Backbone bond lengths (Angstrom), bond angles and torsions (degrees), N, CA, C in turn:
res aa  C-N    CA-C-N  psi(-1)  N-CA   C-N-CA  omega(-1)  CA-C   N-CA-C  phi
1 M - - - 1.459 - - 1.523 109.97 -
2 P 1.314 118.85 76.72 1.457 121.58 -177.01 1.514 111.97 -68.96
3 E 1.323 114.61 176.30 1.441 120.39 -171.16 1.520 113.39 -66.20
4 R 1.350 119.02 -18.05 1.463 119.36 -179.38 1.527 111.57 -66.80
5 N 1.342 117.29 -13.90 1.456 119.82 178.65 1.519 112.91 -77.61
6 F 1.336 117.56 -6.21 1.457 119.08 168.98 1.529 107.07 -76.03
7 S 1.301 115.70 130.70 1.460 119.66 -176.04 1.527 110.13 -66.27
8 P 1.345 116.54 156.19 1.470 119.61 177.25 1.520 113.13 -55.30
9 V 1.326 117.36 -29.86 1.463 120.02 179.28 1.519 110.34 -61.14
10 W 1.346 116.96 -47.30 1.454 120.32 -179.23 1.524 111.23 -67.77
11 R 1.322 116.74 -36.11 1.465 119.56 -179.75 1.530 111.02 -66.80
12 W 1.316 116.47 -53.53 1.469 119.83 -175.55 1.521 112.12 -70.79
13 L 1.329 116.58 -37.08 1.461 118.65 177.06 1.529 110.44 -64.58
14 G 1.337 116.07 -38.37 1.462 119.61 176.40 1.518 112.02 -62.87
15 V 1.337 117.02 -42.55 1.462 121.02 178.52 1.526 110.23 -62.28
16 I 1.323 116.11 -48.40 1.470 120.57 -177.02 1.527 110.75 -61.86
17 L 1.326 116.92 -46.20 1.464 119.97 -177.41 1.527 111.64 -69.97
18 A 1.330 117.07 -37.41 1.462 119.33 178.46 1.523 110.96 -64.41
19 V 1.331 116.78 -42.87 1.464 120.48 176.69 1.526 109.97 -63.52
20 A 1.333 116.92 -41.60 1.462 120.47 179.58 1.519 111.00 -61.71
21 V 1.330 116.78 -40.24 1.472 121.16 178.65 1.517 110.57 -62.55
22 L 1.319 116.77 -45.84 1.461 120.72 -178.67 1.522 111.28 -65.85
23 V 1.335 116.84 -42.50 1.462 120.49 178.89 1.526 110.50 -64.40
24 A 1.330 116.65 -42.72 1.462 120.23 179.76 1.527 110.84 -62.22
25 F 1.329 116.13 -40.62 1.461 118.89 179.71 1.521 110.80 -63.34
26 V 1.320 116.58 -43.25 1.465 120.37 -179.99 1.525 110.78 -66.08
27 M 1.316 117.01 -41.56 1.459 120.91 -175.47 1.526 113.06 -74.98
28 L 1.338 117.27 -31.22 1.462 120.59 -171.54 1.525 114.07 -99.85
29 T 1.319 117.73 -1.51 1.460 120.16 178.34 1.530 109.52 -116.22
30 P 1.328 117.24 156.20 1.469 120.47 179.71 1.531 111.32 -59.60
31 P 1.332 117.53 153.28 1.462 120.45 -174.57 1.531 114.44 -69.72
32 A 1.324 118.28 -23.75 1.467 120.19 -178.35 1.524 110.23 -65.58
33 L 1.335 116.80 131.30 1.457 121.88 -174.73 1.527 111.72 -59.47
34 L 1.317 117.31 -45.66 1.457 119.46 -178.20 1.525 111.50 -67.20
35 R 1.332 117.39 -32.36 1.458 118.77 177.71 1.513 110.41 -69.08
36 R 1.316 117.41 -36.00 1.463 119.57 175.14 1.524 110.53 -64.06
37 A 1.318 116.46 -37.73 1.462 119.97 175.69 1.523 110.97 -61.83
38 D 1.345 116.48 -36.16 1.466 120.35 177.51 1.523 111.06 -58.78
39 Y 1.325 117.37 -39.46 1.458 120.94 -178.45 1.527 111.05 -66.87
40 I 1.315 116.95 -35.58 1.462 119.37 175.58 1.518 109.91 -68.02
41 G 1.325 116.38 -45.41 1.452 120.17 179.81 1.513 112.82 -62.88
42 A 1.334 117.20 -36.37 1.466 121.33 -177.35 1.516 112.43 -64.47
43 A 1.328 117.76 -19.75 1.461 120.48 179.39 1.522 112.20 -69.67
44 V 1.330 117.56 -22.85 1.465 120.33 -174.57 1.525 113.38 -125.61
45 C 1.334 118.04 -5.61 1.464 121.01 -169.81 1.520 111.14 -135.79
46 H 1.330 116.73 145.10 1.460 120.66 178.46 1.530 112.88 -67.16
47 R 1.318 118.02 -28.13 1.465 124.33 178.86 1.539 112.14 57.58
48 I 1.313 116.31 39.11 1.467 120.45 175.40 1.526 108.21 -74.24
49 L 1.317 116.50 127.52 1.458 121.31 -172.36 1.524 112.48 -58.30
50 S 1.324 117.34 -41.52 1.466 120.40 -176.97 1.519 112.72 -67.39
51 H 1.326 117.09 -16.31 1.465 121.60 179.74 1.530 111.57 -108.12
52 S 1.321 116.71 13.49 1.460 121.30 -176.07 1.521 111.23 -120.15
53 F 1.317 115.17 152.15 1.458 120.32 173.02 1.525 109.41 -78.43
54 E 1.312 115.52 150.26 1.448 122.36 171.71 1.524 108.86 -127.02
55 I 1.306 115.80 142.90 1.463 121.58 174.05 1.519 107.57 -125.33
56 E 1.307 115.85 115.82 1.463 122.78 -177.38 1.529 111.26 51.50
57 G 1.337 115.46 45.24 1.454 121.03 176.64 1.513 115.33 80.61
58 Q 1.340 118.18 -1.38 1.463 122.05 -179.40 1.526 109.48 -100.32
59 Q 1.322 116.69 118.37 1.465 120.48 176.77 1.517 109.70 -69.30
60 L 1.337 116.62 136.86 1.458 120.27 177.73 1.532 109.82 -73.18
61 P 1.340 117.14 158.82 1.467 120.56 -172.14 1.523 114.57 -62.09
62 V 1.321 117.44 -30.24 1.463 120.99 178.71 1.518 109.18 -128.80
63 C 1.324 116.16 162.09 1.458 121.48 -175.63 1.526 110.91 -67.80
64 Q 1.316 115.78 177.70 1.461 121.13 -177.75 1.528 111.65 -59.57
65 R 1.321 116.40 -45.08 1.468 119.76 -178.85 1.523 110.78 -68.26
66 C 1.314 117.32 -43.08 1.465 120.18 -179.97 1.523 112.18 -71.23
67 T 1.324 117.45 -29.54 1.465 119.55 173.62 1.520 109.53 -58.75
68 G 1.331 116.55 -44.74 1.456 120.03 176.47 1.513 112.10 -67.11
69 T 1.327 116.57 -42.74 1.467 120.41 -174.85 1.520 112.33 -62.64
70 F 1.322 116.91 -52.57 1.463 118.81 -173.64 1.523 112.48 -81.07
71 S 1.329 117.64 -30.74 1.464 119.24 171.98 1.526 109.57 -67.61
72 G 1.328 116.08 -40.99 1.460 119.87 178.31 1.509 112.55 -64.36
73 A 1.338 116.55 -38.87 1.460 119.84 178.77 1.522 111.08 -64.54
74 L 1.336 117.04 -43.94 1.460 120.02 179.63 1.521 111.09 -65.50
75 T 1.321 116.98 -41.22 1.460 120.12 177.38 1.523 110.92 -61.75
76 G 1.338 116.52 -40.16 1.463 119.95 177.92 1.518 112.32 -63.17
77 L 1.330 117.18 -40.37 1.468 120.32 177.01 1.519 110.89 -62.80
78 I 1.327 116.16 -45.58 1.462 120.39 -179.23 1.525 110.75 -63.21
79 M 1.325 115.97 -43.38 1.460 119.26 -179.55 1.523 111.34 -61.76
80 Q 1.303 117.86 -43.17 1.466 120.20 -176.14 1.523 112.62 -76.42
81 W 1.337 116.95 -44.28 1.460 119.04 -176.21 1.521 113.05 -83.06
82 A 1.323 118.85 -38.67 1.460 120.92 -173.22 1.522 112.89 -97.88
83 V 1.329 117.78 -40.92 1.466 120.41 -175.57 1.527 111.08 -87.58
84 L 1.328 117.14 -53.93 1.469 120.41 -179.81 1.522 112.82 -84.18
85 R 1.330 116.89 -10.22 1.471 123.04 176.57 1.534 112.07 55.40
86 R 1.320 114.76 59.30 1.461 120.32 -178.38 1.526 111.15 -108.28
87 R 1.314 117.18 47.58 1.459 119.28 -178.92 1.520 111.73 -71.84
88 R 1.312 118.61 -34.65 1.461 121.52 -172.32 1.526 113.19 -87.63
89 Q 1.342 117.34 -20.30 1.462 120.84 -174.26 1.527 111.31 -73.07
90 Q 1.327 115.84 126.96 1.460 121.16 -173.42 1.527 113.67 -116.25
91 G 1.336 116.63 6.14 1.450 120.40 -179.36 1.526 111.71 -92.74
92 F 1.318 116.20 148.33 1.457 121.23 178.00 1.529 110.15 -83.17
93 P 1.324 117.42 161.89 1.468 120.06 -179.10 1.525 111.25 -57.86
94 P 1.340 117.62 154.31 1.464 120.41 177.37 1.527 111.54 -63.94
95 L 1.322 115.39 164.98 1.462 121.64 -172.29 1.524 112.60 -55.78
96 K 1.324 118.36 -42.71 1.460 120.17 -177.71 1.528 111.31 -61.99
97 M 1.318 116.56 -38.54 1.459 119.78 177.33 1.519 110.79 -68.71
98 L 1.321 116.32 -40.41 1.460 119.84 178.68 1.528 110.84 -62.24
99 L 1.323 116.52 -38.21 1.467 119.64 177.67 1.522 110.87 -65.03
100 L 1.332 116.74 -39.51 1.461 119.90 177.82 1.532 110.37 -66.14
101 L 1.323 116.30 -41.78 1.465 119.44 176.40 1.526 110.86 -63.57
102 G 1.332 116.90 -35.32 1.446 120.68 175.03 1.523 111.92 -64.19
103 F 1.334 116.19 -36.40 1.466 120.67 176.08 1.523 110.09 -64.65
104 F 1.337 116.58 -42.31 1.468 120.16 176.22 1.536 110.11 -58.48
105 L 1.337 116.10 -42.85 1.460 120.10 179.58 1.527 110.76 -62.92
106 G 1.327 116.26 -39.28 1.459 119.90 177.15 1.516 112.35 -63.50
107 M 1.333 116.63 -40.81 1.466 120.50 175.82 1.528 110.47 -59.81
108 W 1.326 115.22 -45.94 1.468 121.90 -179.58 1.524 110.85 -60.15
109 G 1.345 115.60 -47.70 1.448 119.46 -178.77 1.521 112.25 -67.99
110 G 1.324 116.83 -40.53 1.456 120.26 179.45 1.511 112.35 -65.34
111 D 1.328 116.52 -42.02 1.461 119.48 178.99 1.525 110.53 -67.55
112 G 1.341 116.47 -37.37 1.458 119.33 177.68 1.517 112.07 -65.77
113 L 1.328 116.99 -41.54 1.463 120.64 178.71 1.521 110.68 -64.81
114 N 1.329 116.35 -43.13 1.459 120.49 178.70 1.528 110.59 -60.47
115 S 1.328 116.54 -42.39 1.460 121.11 179.26 1.521 110.88 -65.96
116 F 1.338 117.20 -42.14 1.462 120.64 -179.91 1.522 111.42 -63.22
117 L 1.333 116.89 -41.97 1.457 120.04 -179.93 1.521 111.20 -62.95
118 G 1.335 115.76 -40.44 1.454 118.92 177.73 1.511 112.11 -64.10
119 M 1.345 116.20 -38.85 1.460 120.44 179.13 1.529 110.80 -72.04
120 R 1.330 116.61 -39.58 1.463 120.91 -177.64 1.528 111.60 -66.66
121 F 1.321 116.82 -36.63 1.465 120.50 -177.83 1.520 112.45 -104.69
122 N 1.338 115.52 23.34 1.461 121.28 175.92 1.523 113.26 56.40
123 N 1.343 115.84 34.95 1.467 122.99 176.53 1.528 113.52 63.86
124 D 1.324 118.10 14.30 1.455 120.62 -178.64 1.532 112.69 -91.77
125 M 1.313 116.29 -26.37 1.458 119.43 -177.56 1.521 108.53 -159.02
126 G 1.309 115.31 166.88 1.456 120.85 173.63 1.512 115.17 94.26
127 M 1.322 118.78 -22.30 1.463 120.52 -178.11 1.518 111.07 -84.52
128 V 1.320 115.77 142.92 1.460 121.13 171.75 1.520 110.06 -83.62
129 Y 1.333 116.29 -34.24 1.461 121.82 178.93 1.518 107.95 -152.11
130 V 1.304 116.10 165.14 1.465 121.20 -179.88 1.534 108.75 -75.69
131 P 1.329 118.47 122.93 1.466 121.06 179.99 1.527 111.33 -59.63
132 Q 1.334 114.99 144.32 1.456 121.25 -178.75 1.526 110.34 -125.81
133 P 1.336 117.95 135.46 1.466 119.77 179.05 1.531 112.79 -57.26
134 W 1.323 117.37 -39.75 1.464 119.41 -177.98 1.522 111.41 -65.47
135 L 1.360 116.41 -33.22 1.460 119.64 179.79 1.524 110.99 -73.50
136 R 1.330 116.53 -37.62 1.467 119.13 174.30 1.527 110.26 -59.91
137 L 1.324 116.20 -46.28 1.463 120.58 179.98 1.521 110.81 -63.19
138 L 1.321 117.75 -43.78 1.465 121.68 -177.84 1.523 111.39 -64.82
139 T 1.333 116.99 -50.34 1.466 118.87 -178.34 1.523 110.74 -64.48
140 G 1.321 117.12 -36.55 1.454 119.86 176.21 1.517 111.88 -63.12
141 T 1.323 116.35 -43.00 1.460 120.68 179.24 1.521 111.58 -61.33
142 L 1.326 116.96 -43.32 1.461 120.90 -179.00 1.525 111.26 -65.79
143 V 1.328 117.15 -38.84 1.466 119.66 177.53 1.529 110.74 -70.17
144 G 1.326 117.04 -38.26 1.465 119.46 175.77 1.515 111.68 -60.32
145 M 1.312 116.32 -40.51 1.461 120.70 175.35 1.522 110.36 -60.14
146 G 1.345 116.54 -44.82 1.459 120.22 178.71 1.519 112.47 -63.21
147 M 1.333 116.77 -39.93 1.457 120.39 177.21 1.521 110.96 -57.99
148 S 1.322 116.41 -43.38 1.462 120.08 -178.55 1.520 111.56 -66.65
149 M 1.333 117.08 -33.43 1.464 120.42 -177.77 1.520 112.06 -75.67
150 I 1.326 117.41 -15.88 1.459 121.41 171.84 1.522 110.19 -92.54
151 L 1.336 116.41 -39.64 1.459 120.26 -176.08 1.523 112.53 -67.76
152 V 1.326 118.14 -40.04 1.464 120.34 -176.24 1.528 112.07 -59.51
153 P 1.337 119.96 -53.93 1.465 117.15 178.73 1.520 113.20 -65.49
154 A 1.347 117.77 -33.54 1.469 119.75 178.29 1.528 110.39 -64.24
155 F 1.327 116.56 -43.58 1.463 121.26 177.93 1.523 110.23 -64.55
156 N 1.338 116.56 -46.27 1.469 120.56 179.35 1.522 111.08 -59.24
157 L 1.330 116.44 -41.23 1.459 121.35 -178.81 1.523 111.14 -66.37
158 T 1.306 116.54 -33.95 1.465 120.57 -176.37 1.522 112.46 -79.27
159 L 1.323 117.71 -41.07 1.463 120.21 -170.41 1.521 115.32 -97.09
160 W 1.331 118.28 -39.23 1.465 118.52 -164.03 1.521 113.10 -88.11
161 R 1.302 114.51 130.84 1.460 121.88 177.91 1.519 111.86 -75.42
162 D 1.331 117.19 -31.43 1.463 121.75 -174.80 1.527 112.46 -99.50
163 G 1.337 117.04 26.96 1.453 120.31 -177.42 1.523 113.13 -68.69
164 V 1.318 114.65 160.12 1.466 122.32 176.11 1.523 107.91 -123.76
165 P 1.339 117.80 153.49 1.465 120.04 -173.89 1.528 114.88 -77.24
166 D 1.327 118.45 -2.29 1.461 120.40 -178.31 1.526 111.12 -65.14
167 P 1.341 117.72 147.40 1.468 119.91 175.95 1.521 111.59 -63.19
168 A 1.321 116.50 144.74 1.462 120.43 176.01 1.522 110.65 -64.57
169 V 1.324 117.12 -36.30 1.470 122.49 174.43 1.517 107.09 -131.67
170 S 1.311 116.63 109.72 1.466 121.01 -178.38 1.516 112.73 -120.32
171 E 1.329 116.78 -26.00 1.460 121.15 -177.42 1.524 109.93 -97.44
172 W 1.332 115.28 142.08 1.458 119.69 179.60 1.521 112.16 -65.27
173 R 1.335 117.39 -27.47 1.465 118.41 178.38 1.521 111.21 -67.18
174 D 1.333 117.15 -34.62 1.467 119.53 175.17 1.526 110.85 -70.03
175 F 1.317 115.93 -40.34 1.459 120.43 175.67 1.522 109.67 -58.32
176 A 1.331 116.13 -43.93 1.467 120.78 -179.02 1.524 111.47 -65.18
177 K 1.329 117.82 -36.78 1.463 120.86 178.26 1.526 110.53 -63.18
178 I 1.330 115.36 -46.51 1.462 119.00 179.87 1.524 109.87 -63.34
179 L 1.331 116.18 -44.81 1.461 120.39 -178.86 1.524 111.38 -61.45
180 A 1.331 116.67 -41.39 1.466 120.05 -179.31 1.525 111.07 -62.93
181 V 1.323 116.97 -42.30 1.461 120.30 178.80 1.525 110.30 -66.75
182 E 1.325 116.83 -40.78 1.467 120.65 178.65 1.529 110.85 -60.86
183 L 1.326 117.17 -45.47 1.466 120.57 -178.81 1.525 110.88 -67.06
184 A 1.326 116.48 -37.44 1.465 119.61 176.93 1.521 110.46 -64.34
185 M 1.332 116.38 -41.26 1.466 120.50 177.02 1.521 110.57 -59.82
186 A 1.338 116.46 -46.85 1.463 120.20 -179.49 1.524 111.02 -62.27
187 A 1.325 116.97 -39.07 1.469 120.51 179.46 1.522 110.82 -63.56
188 V 1.328 116.90 -40.29 1.461 120.63 178.15 1.526 109.97 -65.40
189 I 1.324 116.40 -45.14 1.471 119.57 178.77 1.522 110.47 -57.70
190 Y 1.321 116.94 -42.31 1.461 120.92 -173.26 1.523 112.80 -67.47
191 T 1.325 117.02 -17.43 1.465 118.36 176.90 1.523 111.37 -67.90
192 L 1.351 116.83 -28.08 1.471 122.45 -179.96 1.525 112.16 52.36
193 E 1.306 115.78 38.80 1.459 119.99 175.95 1.534 109.68 -64.06
194 P 1.333 117.56 143.66 1.475 120.35 -177.20 1.519 114.14 -52.76
195 W 1.337 117.38 -38.42 1.457 119.77 -177.46 1.524 112.86 -68.88
196 L 1.340 117.41 -11.30 1.462 121.51 -178.37 1.532 113.27 -87.80
197 L 1.330 117.66 -2.82 1.465 119.68 -175.92 1.528 112.08 -54.77
198 Y 1.311 116.78 -55.22 1.467 119.08 -178.64 1.529 112.25 -71.54
199 P 1.348 119.74 -44.56 1.465 118.42 178.54 1.528 113.70 -57.47
200 I 1.331 118.32 -46.88 1.465 119.97 -179.43 1.522 110.62 -65.46
201 S 1.322 116.37 -45.50 1.464 120.39 -177.68 1.525 111.11 -59.94
202 L 1.317 116.53 -49.91 1.459 120.01 -175.97 1.526 111.94 -73.04
203 Y 1.326 116.98 -34.05 1.469 119.87 179.87 1.525 110.98 -68.35
204 S 1.321 116.73 -41.31 1.467 119.48 -178.84 1.528 111.23 -66.66
205 V 1.333 118.28 -42.14 1.465 118.44 179.27 1.525 111.02 -74.79
206 A 1.333 117.66 -25.20 1.464 119.52 171.94 1.522 109.98 -63.75
207 G 1.330 116.55 -34.36 1.453 120.08 175.34 1.517 111.93 -64.77
208 V 1.323 116.96 -40.02 1.470 120.84 175.78 1.522 110.14 -59.41
209 L 1.324 115.73 -49.78 1.464 119.99 -177.96 1.522 111.61 -65.40
210 A 1.325 117.48 -38.38 1.466 120.78 179.54 1.522 110.91 -60.77
211 M 1.339 116.84 -42.26 1.462 120.06 178.20 1.527 110.92 -61.77
212 F 1.315 116.65 -46.43 1.458 120.54 -178.90 1.529 111.75 -65.77
213 V 1.337 117.00 -43.08 1.465 120.13 -178.16 1.526 110.54 -64.05
214 C 1.323 117.09 -45.29 1.467 119.98 179.37 1.527 110.82 -62.46
215 L 1.316 116.33 -45.07 1.460 120.00 179.62 1.525 110.59 -63.76
216 G 1.335 116.82 -42.64 1.455 120.10 179.45 1.517 112.78 -63.87
217 A 1.326 116.76 -39.92 1.466 120.37 177.61 1.523 110.72 -62.54
218 M 1.326 116.66 -41.26 1.464 120.78 178.78 1.523 111.15 -64.89
219 I 1.325 116.83 -43.71 1.463 120.20 179.65 1.519 110.84 -62.46
220 F 1.335 116.54 -41.46 1.465 120.81 179.06 1.524 110.89 -59.97
221 V 1.324 115.92 -48.47 1.467 120.32 -177.96 1.527 111.04 -64.76
222 M 1.328 117.25 -43.76 1.464 120.22 -178.60 1.525 111.73 -68.62
223 T 1.334 116.98 -35.46 1.462 120.59 179.01 1.523 111.02 -62.90
224 L 1.325 116.59 -38.38 1.467 120.72 179.46 1.528 112.44 -84.27
225 G 1.334 116.55 -5.12 1.459 119.40 -177.26 1.509 113.07 67.39
226 R 1.341 117.09 34.52 1.462 121.91 -176.66 1.528 112.65 -111.09
227 E 1.321 117.26 34.70 1.463 119.25 178.18 1.537 110.15 -55.13
228 G 1.324 115.09 140.54 1.459 120.31 -177.98 1.512 112.68 72.50
229 C 1.331 117.19 37.11 1.461 121.14 -172.68 1.522 113.76 -89.33
230 C 1.327 118.83 -12.12 1.465 120.60 -169.61 1.523 111.38 -126.65
231 E 1.331 114.85 153.80 1.457 121.02 179.52 1.520 112.83 -120.91
232 S 1.329 118.08 -3.10 1.462 121.25 179.85 1.515 108.40 -161.81
233 W 1.344 115.66 164.90 1.456 119.22 176.39 1.520 110.70 -62.46
234 R 1.327 116.56 -36.89 1.465 119.09 177.40 1.517 110.41 -62.71
235 G 1.309 116.23 -36.70 1.456 120.27 179.91 1.515 113.96 -75.94
236 A 1.342 117.00 -9.58 1.466 120.58 -177.30 1.519 112.30 -95.44
237 W 1.336 117.82 15.10 1.460 119.32 -171.86 1.528 112.97 -65.58
238 V 1.318 118.00 -31.68 1.465 118.83 179.78 1.530 111.17 -68.92
239 P 1.340 120.01 -52.26 1.468 118.55 175.76 1.527 113.23 -58.29
240 L 1.334 117.51 -37.99 1.463 119.56 -179.53 1.528 111.20 -68.31
241 L 1.338 117.15 -34.95 1.471 119.55 173.87 1.525 110.77 -59.21
242 W 1.331 115.07 -44.28 1.457 118.64 178.58 1.526 111.03 -69.48
243 G 1.323 116.27 -26.41 1.455 119.30 172.55 1.518 111.47 -64.83
244 I 1.337 116.81 -38.14 1.465 120.92 176.13 1.522 110.19 -64.23
245 V 1.336 116.21 -41.66 1.468 119.75 177.31 1.529 109.79 -60.24
246 F 1.319 116.25 -45.67 1.468 120.75 179.29 1.522 110.65 -60.60
247 A 1.338 117.21 -43.87 1.462 120.78 179.18 1.520 110.83 -60.23
248 G 1.334 116.31 -42.99 1.449 119.57 179.69 1.517 112.66 -64.10
249 V 1.330 115.89 -42.00 1.468 120.08 178.85 1.531 110.46 -64.41
250 M 1.328 116.61 -41.78 1.456 119.87 -179.08 1.523 111.20 -66.63
251 V 1.327 117.19 -47.82 1.468 119.94 -179.59 1.522 110.34 -63.04
252 G 1.334 116.67 -46.65 1.457 119.55 -179.92 1.519 112.65 -64.74
253 G 1.318 116.84 -45.70 1.457 120.54 -178.60 1.513 112.69 -65.31
254 M 1.333 116.74 -41.99 1.463 119.73 -179.34 1.527 111.05 -69.48
255 N 1.319 117.38 -34.15 1.461 119.52 176.12 1.528 111.67 -69.48
256 L 1.327 117.17 -38.91 1.464 119.78 175.86 1.523 110.65 -61.44
257 G 1.329 116.01 -43.40 1.452 119.52 177.06 1.512 112.48 -63.16
258 R 1.318 115.68 -38.15 1.466 119.68 178.58 1.529 110.80 -65.54
259 F 1.331 116.53 -44.98 1.465 119.50 177.88 1.526 111.23 -61.13
260 W 1.313 117.08 -39.64 1.457 121.15 -179.42 1.527 110.64 -64.33
261 L 1.339 116.70 -38.52 1.461 120.48 -177.45 1.522 113.28 -83.06
262 T 1.326 117.31 -37.39 1.471 120.06 -171.17 1.517 114.39 -120.69
263 G 1.337 117.56 -21.05 1.454 120.60 -178.96 1.509 114.46 78.95
264 T 1.346 118.00 8.44 1.466 120.23 -177.51 1.527 109.81 -157.45
265 I 1.333 115.52 158.29 1.465 119.51 171.10 1.528 110.48 -102.03
266 D 1.313 116.71 1.42 1.468 121.21 -177.11 1.528 109.98 -107.63
267 G 1.317 114.99 98.37 1.444 119.48 179.10 1.520 113.09 77.13
268 V 1.326 115.17 -174.69 1.461 123.06 178.13 1.524 106.98 -127.50
269 P 1.330 118.34 111.94 1.462 121.09 -171.60 1.521 114.80 -54.66
270 T 1.329 118.37 -31.93 1.468 120.37 -176.47 1.522 112.95 -81.28
271 L 1.329 117.79 -7.56 1.470 120.44 -178.22 1.517 110.64 -113.69
């Protein structure tokens, strides 16, 4: 069932709406590239300055934990689809790997709760330990890696006609390769070298958009009941267009909600 089975209505409507989303984003956000990145980051992150990295006085688009999470997720997608070439594999990781990923999620949640309690009680009580930027980045990176290891087989299962039931990551050596690249990425980010301002900023928000686009493409395909509709990335252009539309709606809608609640995309006034 190749992509030509999408009716012209879905194709042209997807093109029109995707272009409209891109034009609206350009027209409604400030012209500075990094400020536009801030608007993407604000859709998913509190952007509290004290919990964010700065490079030469410029706050990054997402906080320390989200920098790890969305950069880690994008790195995981690239590693599985481009490096390990796991486009056809539709199986989820084995139980032992899932348990380890669950442990990473627990670390992420526990560190986030500890940080929130310290912020909520003005660091006077409630914390088990003093929050550390490197730990926020690390736990975020590990969870981003886990997100990618769930998203890749789910996406493959939804879109690809020629999929196979094998797990996208089944061997520990592949897990170790992905983990090593993720940790190296986090180590580079943590240096906060001046030349990394644009790469980190754009890479992290690209991770946000990648998550939304993939999820939107899956929702589009499942809504139409067209699972297994594509045989190549070129053939997936219609679902991916609708993924862009979904990403635009999510970023725009979440930012509108944020403005309504807080009046700003920079931090949360009550915290």
